[in-house]
C-alpha positions as CSV (number, residue, x, y, z in Angstrom):
1,N,47.8,41.8,296.3
2,N,46.6,45.4,297.7
3,K,48.1,47.2,294.8
4,K,46.2,44.9,292.5
5,I,43.0,45.4,294.0
6,K,43.4,49.0,294.5
7,E,43.8,49.0,290.4
8,L,40.9,47.0,290.1
9,N,38.9,49.5,292.5
10,L,39.9,52.5,290.6
11,R,39.4,50.7,287.3
12,Y,36.0,49.3,287.7
13,L,34.6,51.3,290.7
14,G,36.2,54.9,290.1
15,K,37.7,54.6,293.7
16,A,41.5,55.1,294.2
17,F,42.1,53.2,297.3
18,S,42.5,49.5,298.2
19,T,39.8,47.5,299.7
20,D,38.9,44.3,301.5
21,V,36.5,42.6,298.9
22,M,35.2,43.6,295.5
23,A,31.7,41.9,293.9
24,F,30.9,41.9,290.5
25,D,27.6,40.8,289.4
26,L,27.9,38.9,285.8
27,S,24.5,37.2,285.7
28,S,22.2,37.7,282.7
29,K,19.3,35.9,283.4
30,P,16.9,36.8,285.8
31,N,16.7,34.7,289.2
32,S,20.1,33.4,288.6
33,M,23.8,34.1,290.2
34,L,27.0,34.4,288.1
35,A,29.5,36.4,290.3
36,D,33.3,37.4,290.8
37,I,34.3,38.0,294.1
38,I,37.8,39.4,294.5
39,V,39.3,39.2,298.2
40,S,42.1,41.0,299.3
41,T,44.2,38.3,301.1
42,D,46.7,41.2,302.4
43,T,43.8,43.2,304.0
44,A,42.9,39.6,305.6
45,V,45.9,39.0,307.1
46,S,46.5,42.9,308.3
47,N,43.0,43.0,309.8
48,S,43.4,39.6,311.3
49,K,46.0,41.0,313.5
50,I,44.0,44.3,314.2
51,F,40.9,42.4,315.1
52,K,42.7,39.4,316.6
53,T,40.9,37.1,314.4
54,K,42.4,34.6,311.9
55,P,43.0,35.5,308.2
56,L,40.7,32.8,307.0
57,Y,37.9,34.2,309.5
58,E,38.2,37.8,307.8
59,I,38.6,35.9,304.2
60,Y,35.0,34.2,304.9
61,L,33.9,37.4,306.0
62,Y,35.0,39.2,302.9
63,V,33.3,36.7,300.8
64,I,30.0,36.7,302.9
65,H,30.0,40.6,302.6
66,G,30.7,40.4,298.8
67,V,27.4,37.7,298.4
68,L,25.7,40.3,300.3
69,H,26.3,43.0,297.9
70,L,25.3,40.8,295.1
71,L,22.2,40.1,297.0
72,G,21.3,44.0,297.1
73,Y,22.4,45.0,300.4
74,N,24.3,48.3,300.5
75,D,26.9,49.9,303.0
76,A,26.9,53.4,301.7
77,T,25.8,54.8,305.2
78,S,26.4,54.0,308.7
79,K,23.2,52.4,309.3
80,Q,23.4,50.0,306.1
81,R,27.0,49.0,307.2
82,K,25.7,47.9,310.4
83,I,22.8,46.3,309.0
84,M,25.4,44.2,306.6
85,Q,28.0,43.8,309.2
86,K,25.5,41.9,311.6
87,E,24.0,39.9,308.8
88,A,27.4,39.0,307.8
89,K,28.3,37.8,311.3
90,R,25.3,36.0,311.5
91,I,25.8,34.1,308.7
92,L,29.4,33.3,309.4
93,K,28.2,32.1,312.8
94,D,25.6,29.6,311.1
95,L,28.6,28.2,309.0
């Protein structure tokens, strides 16, 4: 799983490392959303041990993170990353 997501990350985003989630906007019409969200379950399992959460919690968090990217959120800077993490945790709590 990590090897495959690393290959996809390099192929589509030019980044030679594994990641937890990738989101691709496939929409062709305004005000519509069609997307692919790819989640690394291997990363979810590893991170659940590190953060003392459940793997399913991590997967939900990654899916929400991917949706936030599709909605225009960015995490390129520390400030942006904090904003995204706060919003993702708020959404996850509401679910």
